[in-house]
C-alpha angles and dihedrals in degrees: 000000000000090000090051090051092048091049093048090046090054092049093047092047092050091049098045094045088070095054120090103220099175094235131121095240145350140197129186120209139160118244108208095196094053094033093226144108112250120205103206110205128196099213140149099246145006088254092055089048091053091047092051093045091052091047090050092049092047090054096052108102116247091241091058091045088054091051090053091048093048089051091049091241123143132205130220142162123232132187117235 
């Protein structure tokens, strides 16, 4: 499973690095307790964080979303 997570992390990172989210910084990590990838966003407000998280999710290809779903892994944005 660790290899699957690493592979999915790499794919998500490659994908999300091409998306302009309008935030000062971002970091993607896997939370083992919640079994999901968290996109930590350095933004000016909770609303901007939500906006950027939705934009990120909308830009993930359907094939990659399916891979996450098949692996039972979620995705969320979080303000830092």
